[in-house]
C-alpha positions as CSV (number, residue, x, y, z in Angstrom):
1,M,0.0,0.0,0.0
2,P,1.2,3.6,-0.6
3,P,1.6,6.0,2.2
4,L,-1.5,7.7,3.5
5,V,-1.8,11.3,4.6
6,I,-4.4,12.5,7.0
7,L,-4.9,16.3,6.6
8,A,-5.3,17.7,10.1
9,G,-4.2,21.4,9.8
10,G,-7.5,23.3,9.6
11,L,-8.8,25.9,12.1
12,G,-12.2,24.2,12.5
13,T,-14.0,27.5,12.6
14,R,-17.5,25.9,12.3
15,L,-16.8,23.9,15.4
16,R,-15.9,26.8,17.7
17,P,-15.7,27.0,20.7
18,L,-14.8,23.3,20.7
19,T,-11.7,24.0,18.5
20,E,-10.5,26.8,20.7
21,V,-9.5,24.0,23.1
22,I,-8.2,21.4,20.7
23,P,-7.8,21.0,16.9
24,K,-10.7,19.4,15.1
25,P,-9.2,16.0,14.5
26,M,-8.8,15.7,18.3
27,I,-12.5,16.0,19.0
28,P,-13.3,13.2,21.4
29,L,-15.6,10.3,20.3
30,G,-16.2,7.7,23.0
31,G,-12.8,7.9,24.7
32,K,-10.7,8.4,21.6
33,P,-10.2,11.4,19.3
34,L,-11.5,11.4,15.8
35,L,-8.0,11.1,14.4
36,E,-7.3,7.9,16.3
37,H,-10.5,6.3,15.1
38,L,-9.6,7.2,11.5
39,A,-6.0,5.9,11.8
40,T,-7.3,2.6,13.3
41,W,-9.7,2.2,10.3
42,F,-7.0,2.9,7.7
43,R,-4.5,0.7,9.4
44,G,-7.0,-2.2,9.4
45,L,-7.2,-1.8,5.6
46,G,-3.4,-2.3,5.3
47,F,-2.1,1.3,5.3
48,N,0.9,1.0,7.6
49,K,2.7,4.3,6.7
50,I,0.4,7.0,7.9
51,Y,1.4,10.7,8.0
52,V,-0.6,13.4,9.8
53,A,-0.2,16.8,8.3
54,A,-0.9,19.2,11.2
55,N,-0.8,22.9,11.6
56,Y,-3.3,24.6,14.0
57,K,-2.6,23.4,17.5
58,G,-0.4,20.7,16.0
59,V,1.6,20.2,19.2
60,I,-1.5,18.7,20.8
61,I,-1.7,16.2,18.0
62,R,2.0,15.4,18.1
63,D,2.1,14.9,21.9
64,Y,-1.0,12.7,22.0
65,V,0.3,10.4,19.2
66,A,3.6,10.1,21.0
67,E,2.0,9.5,24.4
68,K,-0.3,6.8,23.1
69,G,2.4,5.2,20.9
70,L,0.1,5.3,17.8
71,G,3.0,5.0,15.3
72,L,1.8,7.9,13.2
73,E,4.2,10.3,11.5
74,V,3.1,13.7,12.6
75,R,4.5,16.7,10.8
76,I,3.6,20.2,11.9
77,L,3.6,22.2,8.7
78,D,3.2,25.8,7.7
79,S,0.4,24.8,5.2
80,K,-1.9,27.3,3.6
81,D,-4.6,24.9,2.5
82,T,-5.2,21.2,1.9
83,I,-2.8,20.7,-1.0
84,D,0.0,22.3,0.9
85,G,-0.2,19.5,3.4
86,V,0.7,17.1,0.7
87,R,3.1,19.3,-1.2
88,L,5.3,19.9,1.8
89,L,5.5,16.2,2.4
90,A,6.2,15.3,-1.2
91,G,9.9,14.4,-0.5
92,E,8.8,11.6,1.9
93,L,5.8,10.2,-0.1
94,G,7.2,8.6,-3.3
95,G,5.2,8.2,-6.5
96,E,1.6,8.0,-5.2
97,V,-0.3,8.7,-2.1
98,V,-3.7,8.3,-0.5
99,V,-5.1,11.4,1.1
100,S,-7.9,11.7,3.7
101,M,-9.5,14.7,5.2
102,G,-9.0,14.7,9.0
103,D,-12.6,15.8,9.8
104,I,-14.6,12.8,8.4
105,I,-15.6,9.5,9.8
106,T,-16.2,6.7,7.3
107,N,-15.8,3.0,6.6
108,I,-15.3,3.4,2.9
109,D,-13.1,0.5,1.7
110,V,-10.1,2.7,0.6
111,A,-8.0,-0.4,-0.1
112,R,-10.5,-1.3,-2.8
113,Q,-10.5,2.3,-4.0
114,Y,-6.8,2.1,-4.4
115,D,-7.0,-1.2,-6.3
116,E,-9.5,0.3,-8.8
117,H,-7.3,3.3,-9.2
118,R,-4.4,1.1,-10.2
119,K,-6.4,-1.1,-12.6
120,R,-7.7,1.9,-14.5
121,G,-4.4,3.6,-14.7
122,A,-6.0,6.7,-13.2
123,D,-4.2,9.9,-12.4
124,A,-6.6,10.5,-9.4
125,T,-9.5,8.6,-7.9
126,I,-12.0,10.4,-5.6
127,S,-14.2,8.6,-3.2
128,L,-17.9,9.6,-3.8
129,V,-21.0,9.1,-1.6
130,S,-24.6,9.9,-2.3
131,V,-26.3,12.4,0.0
132,D,-29.8,13.9,0.2
133,N,-28.5,17.5,-0.1
134,P,-25.3,18.0,-2.1
135,L,-25.1,21.8,-1.7
136,Q,-22.7,21.6,1.3
137,F,-20.2,19.5,-0.5
138,G,-18.5,19.1,-3.9
139,L,-21.0,17.9,-6.5
140,V,-19.5,15.4,-9.0
141,M,-20.8,14.2,-12.4
142,V,-19.5,10.9,-13.7
143,D,-20.1,8.8,-16.8
144,E,-21.0,5.2,-17.0
145,S,-17.4,4.1,-16.7
146,G,-16.9,6.1,-13.5
147,R,-14.8,8.8,-15.2
148,I,-15.5,12.3,-13.7
149,L,-16.9,14.7,-16.2
150,L,-17.4,17.7,-13.9
151,F,-16.3,18.6,-10.4
152,T,-17.7,21.6,-8.7
153,E,-17.1,22.5,-5.0
154,K,-20.1,23.5,-2.9
155,P,-22.5,24.6,-5.7
156,I,-25.5,26.8,-5.2
157,S,-28.9,25.2,-5.9
158,L,-29.4,26.8,-9.3
159,E,-26.1,25.4,-10.4
160,V,-27.0,21.9,-9.3
161,Y,-30.3,22.1,-11.3
162,L,-28.6,23.4,-14.5
163,L,-25.7,21.0,-14.3
164,S,-28.0,18.0,-13.8
165,L,-29.9,19.1,-16.9
166,A,-26.7,19.6,-18.9
167,F,-25.3,16.2,-18.0
168,H,-28.5,14.2,-18.1
169,K,-27.8,13.1,-21.7
170,T,-24.6,11.3,-20.6
171,K,-26.7,8.9,-18.5
172,G,-24.0,8.8,-15.9
173,V,-24.5,7.7,-12.4
174,S,-24.9,11.2,-11.2
175,A,-27.9,11.8,-13.4
176,Y,-29.8,9.8,-10.8
177,S,-27.8,10.2,-7.6
178,N,-26.5,13.2,-5.6
179,L,-22.8,12.2,-5.7
180,V,-20.5,14.3,-3.6
181,N,-16.8,14.4,-2.8
182,A,-16.2,12.2,0.3
183,G,-12.8,13.5,1.1
184,V,-10.6,10.5,0.4
185,Y,-8.3,10.6,-2.7
186,V,-5.8,8.4,-4.4
187,I,-3.3,10.8,-6.0
188,G,-1.1,9.3,-8.7
189,E,2.3,10.4,-10.0
190,R,1.1,12.8,-12.7
191,A,-1.2,14.5,-10.2
192,L,1.7,14.9,-7.7
193,E,3.8,16.4,-10.4
194,L,1.0,18.9,-11.2
195,I,0.8,19.8,-7.5
196,A,4.6,20.3,-7.3
197,S,4.8,22.5,-10.4
198,N,1.8,24.7,-9.6
199,P,2.2,26.4,-6.1
200,S,-1.0,28.3,-6.8
201,L,-3.0,25.1,-6.4
202,L,-4.0,25.2,-2.8
203,D,-7.2,23.1,-2.4
204,F,-8.1,19.7,-3.8
205,G,-11.8,20.4,-4.3
206,R,-11.6,24.0,-5.5
207,H,-8.4,23.9,-7.6
208,L,-6.8,20.6,-8.4
209,F,-9.6,18.3,-9.4
210,P,-11.5,20.9,-11.5
211,L,-8.3,21.7,-13.3
212,M,-7.4,18.0,-13.9
213,V,-10.9,17.3,-15.3
214,E,-10.7,20.3,-17.6
215,E,-7.2,19.4,-18.8
216,G,-8.2,15.8,-19.7
217,Y,-6.4,13.9,-16.9
218,M,-7.8,10.5,-16.0
219,V,-9.8,11.4,-13.0
220,Y,-12.2,8.7,-11.7
221,G,-14.8,8.4,-9.0
222,Y,-15.0,5.5,-6.6
223,V,-18.7,5.3,-5.6
224,A,-19.1,3.9,-2.1
225,S,-21.4,0.9,-1.7
226,P,-24.9,1.5,-0.4
227,G,-24.9,1.4,3.4
228,V,-21.3,2.6,3.8
229,Y,-21.1,5.1,6.6
230,W,-19.7,8.6,5.9
231,E,-20.1,11.8,7.8
232,D,-18.3,15.2,7.8
233,V,-17.7,16.1,11.4
234,G,-17.5,19.8,10.6
235,T,-20.3,21.3,12.7
236,I,-21.5,20.9,16.3
237,E,-24.8,19.3,15.0
238,R,-22.9,16.7,13.0
239,Y,-20.5,16.1,15.8
240,R,-23.5,15.1,18.0
241,K,-24.9,12.9,15.2
242,V,-21.6,11.0,14.8
243,M,-21.4,10.5,18.6
244,W,-24.9,9.1,18.8
245,D,-24.3,6.9,15.8
246,L,-21.0,5.6,17.3
247,L,-22.6,4.8,20.7
248,S,-25.6,3.1,18.9
249,G,-23.3,0.8,16.9
250,Y,-24.3,2.3,13.5
251,I,-20.7,2.7,12.3
252,P,-19.3,-0.8,11.4
253,G,-15.6,-1.0,12.0
254,Y,-15.6,1.6,14.8
255,R,-16.0,1.2,18.5
256,V,-15.7,3.2,21.7
257,E,-12.9,2.7,24.2
258,G,-13.8,0.3,27.0
259,L,-16.4,-2.4,27.7
260,T,-19.8,-2.9,26.1
261,I,-21.9,-4.1,29.0
262,S,-25.1,-4.4,27.0
263,S,-26.6,-3.0,23.8
264,G,-25.7,0.7,23.7
265,V,-24.1,0.8,27.2
266,H,-20.3,1.3,27.1
267,V,-18.4,1.7,30.3
268,H,-14.6,1.9,30.7
269,K,-13.2,-0.7,33.1
270,E,-11.7,2.0,35.2
271,A,-15.0,3.9,35.6
272,E,-17.2,3.7,38.7
273,V,-20.9,3.5,38.0
274,K,-23.5,3.2,40.8
275,G,-26.2,5.3,39.1
276,L,-28.6,4.6,36.3
277,L,-27.4,4.4,32.7
278,L,-29.8,4.7,29.8
279,P,-28.6,3.6,26.4
280,P,-27.0,4.7,24.2
281,V,-24.4,5.9,26.7
282,Y,-20.6,6.0,27.2
283,V,-18.8,6.4,30.6
284,G,-15.0,7.0,30.2
285,R,-11.9,6.1,32.1
286,G,-11.9,7.3,35.7
287,A,-15.5,8.8,35.4
288,V,-17.8,8.5,38.4
289,V,-21.6,8.2,38.2
290,E,-22.9,8.3,41.8
291,E,-26.0,6.4,43.1
292,G,-29.1,8.4,42.4
293,A,-27.6,10.0,39.2
294,V,-29.0,9.3,35.8
295,V,-26.9,9.4,32.6
296,G,-28.5,8.9,29.2
297,P,-30.1,8.3,26.9
298,Y,-27.7,9.8,24.3
299,A,-24.9,10.8,26.7
300,S,-21.2,10.6,26.6
301,L,-18.9,11.2,29.6
302,E,-15.2,11.5,28.8
303,G,-12.4,10.6,31.3
304,D,-12.6,11.7,34.9
305,V,-16.1,13.3,34.7
306,V,-18.1,13.2,37.9
307,V,-21.9,13.1,38.0
308,K,-23.2,13.5,41.5
309,Q,-26.3,12.2,43.3
310,G,-29.5,13.6,41.9
311,A,-27.9,14.9,38.7
312,R,-29.1,14.0,35.2
313,V,-27.2,14.2,31.9
314,E,-29.1,13.4,28.7
315,Y,-28.6,14.1,25.0
316,S,-25.3,15.7,25.9
317,I,-21.5,15.3,25.6
318,V,-19.3,16.1,28.6
319,W,-15.6,16.4,28.1
320,W,-12.9,15.2,30.4
321,G,-12.4,16.5,34.0
322,S,-15.8,18.1,34.3
323,F,-18.0,18.0,37.4
324,I,-21.8,17.8,37.3
325,G,-23.0,18.5,40.9
326,E,-25.9,17.4,42.9
327,N,-29.4,18.1,41.4
328,S,-27.8,19.6,38.2
329,Y,-29.6,19.0,34.9
330,V,-27.7,18.9,31.6
331,R,-29.7,18.4,28.3
332,E,-28.9,18.8,24.6
333,S,-25.6,20.4,25.5
334,I,-21.8,20.1,25.1
335,V,-19.8,20.7,28.3
336,L,-16.2,21.3,27.6
337,N,-13.3,20.1,29.8
338,N,-12.7,21.1,33.4
339,T,-16.1,22.7,33.9
340,R,-18.0,22.7,37.1
341,I,-21.9,22.8,37.1
342,Q,-23.5,22.9,40.5
343,G,-27.2,22.7,41.1
344,V,-28.3,24.4,37.8
345,K,-30.0,23.6,34.5
346,V,-27.9,23.7,31.3
347,V,-30.1,23.2,28.3
348,G,-29.3,23.6,24.5
349,S,-25.9,25.1,25.2
350,V,-22.2,24.8,24.7
351,V,-20.3,25.5,28.0
352,G,-16.8,26.7,27.5
353,A,-13.8,25.0,29.1
354,G,-13.1,25.8,32.7
355,N,-16.4,27.6,33.4
356,V,-18.1,27.4,36.8
357,L,-21.9,27.6,36.9
358,G,-23.4,28.0,40.3
359,E,-27.0,28.2,41.6
360,D,-27.4,31.8,40.3
361,A,-26.6,30.8,36.7
362,Y,-29.1,29.5,34.2
363,S,-28.4,28.5,30.6
364,T,-31.2,29.2,28.2
365,T,-32.4,27.0,25.4
366,I,-30.6,29.1,22.7
367,P,-29.0,26.5,20.4
368,N,-25.2,26.3,20.8
369,K,-25.1,29.2,23.2
370,V,-21.6,29.6,24.7
371,V,-21.8,30.0,28.5
């Protein structure tokens, strides 16, 4: 297998304030960061040489990988955009490379994608998935052989309509499906040469792939099989969705850290649980759920979280080291690390790291309010 690069350098602005604490690929998902979940999946497919192209808060990524002994090659790069992360690593990569965005979670069979790329003699092969609404992603038109005829990044609705009409006569797959860019690419030797010789190419979706299609390069799509899981963890809403899917067992090939006691109930062996757990739920390493507390449904407690007697946490994610005091109520919220909530209600909010909410504080139901 060729080397694989996980692009992990973005600012993650749509996930603020979460990404003011950690970089987006380090967002916790059931005891492990997104990056570790991705790397585990790729390694299971046979990709043994995995680079992580980091930038924003890259030291956090580097230190975590070293501490856990994950065997990933972390490079902190002064990258301007996605292509830069590959261009600056070119000397270490060889003739071809597989590239994955670091803010997705998927069980696409990338090994098979690579095999199809080689059989076709392609210059680049882009993983594609069908979604209900393609406007947030790069819309792709392909012919019956899978060759990409058009690649447009985040089109407006009128463009989608006109492009669908224009390409309907080709009777390609995309005439009947909303195929979008899934963020995993096989980049061949000619594409790498194009990247190296054109420093103005900064983004795969906006610059490289449209240019390659226009210039007649052999660019193919790899259409993921029906039922394959794929999600862009780019917003707080999608972060919640991925967390609930993971805890519910809806992502084949991925699992939380710790023990699965019963369907949807995941408890780390070093957690202490005396209260009531309602699935799906995760209780992490060193976490404590006291007698008389209720956690779940749809709740995740990262390491060393304490939930005291009479407290309830539901439809919420609580990051490491936080304290949910007696008779507190947390619903539809994300509580960042080292936060203390004592005897108050927190509903529909994002509570910033290190905050202390006492009995005179009340968080309203404004979605994603930062307290």
